[in-house]
N, C-alpha and C positions, 0 to 999 in steps of 0.2 A: 134191236133189243138192247136196252141199256141195263147194265147190273142193277140188281135190287128191285127191278120193276116186274119181274115175273115170278110167279108162285109155282112150285113143283108139288105135285101131289103123287104119292106112291100107294098103291093099293095092293094088298095080298089077298089072292083069291084061293079058296079051298079046292077040294077035290071036284073035278068037272068045271071049275072056274065059274060057277053059277052064282055064288053069293060072296060078295066082299066080306072078309072077316076081320079086317083092320086096315088102317092107313095112317098117313101122316102128311103134314103139309110143311113146307119151308120156303124160304125166299132164296132166290138165286143171288148170291152175294159173297161167296167165299173164293180165295184165290186159287187159280189153276194156271201155273206158269207155262204148261204145255200148250195153251190156246192164245197166249199173249200176242204173238206174231200174227195169228189168223184173224183174231177179232179186235186187236187193238188195245184190249183190256184183259186183264187176267181174272176178274171178279165175276165169273160166270159158274162157279162151282157151287155145290150144295151138299149137305149131309142129312140123312133122315134116319131116325130111330124108330123102327117098327115095333108093334107090341110083340109079346112072346107068341110064337106060332107053335101049333101042335106038331108032333113028329109025323109028318106026312109030306107029300108033294104039294107045293104051292107055286102059283104063278104070280110073279111080281110085275105089276104094270106101272110105268113112270109116265105121268102126264105133265105137260106145261099148261097153265091156264092162260089163255090168250088174253091180250090187253087190246081193247077194253071190254070185250064181250064176256070175259071169264069162262069161255067155253073150253073144256078140257081137250088137249090135242095129244094123243098117244105118241110118245117119242122113243120108248123102249119097252121090251117085254122079255122076261126070262123066267124059266121054271128052275125051282130049287127043290132039293130034298132035305127035309129037316128031321 
C-alpha cells in the first residue's frame, strides 16, 4: 500500500447499527512518525470530520477501500456515547 493511494471511509451508525447516519471519506496521506520504521514511510495517517451526531450511542466503523476494486474492508469499529 503506497501513501495517498487508499481511501478511508468512516461511517457512524445509529441505535441498533442498522442505518448509516453519516460518514466521511479521506485519503491516507498524513504523517505518522510512529509507523515510519514499520512501513518505511510515515504518510499513512488520516483525519476525518464526521457530521454532528445526536446525543446517543453510535458505532463508528472505519473502512479502507481496496485498490483497484474499491471494495470496503472493515479495519476498525468502536462504540461511542455522545
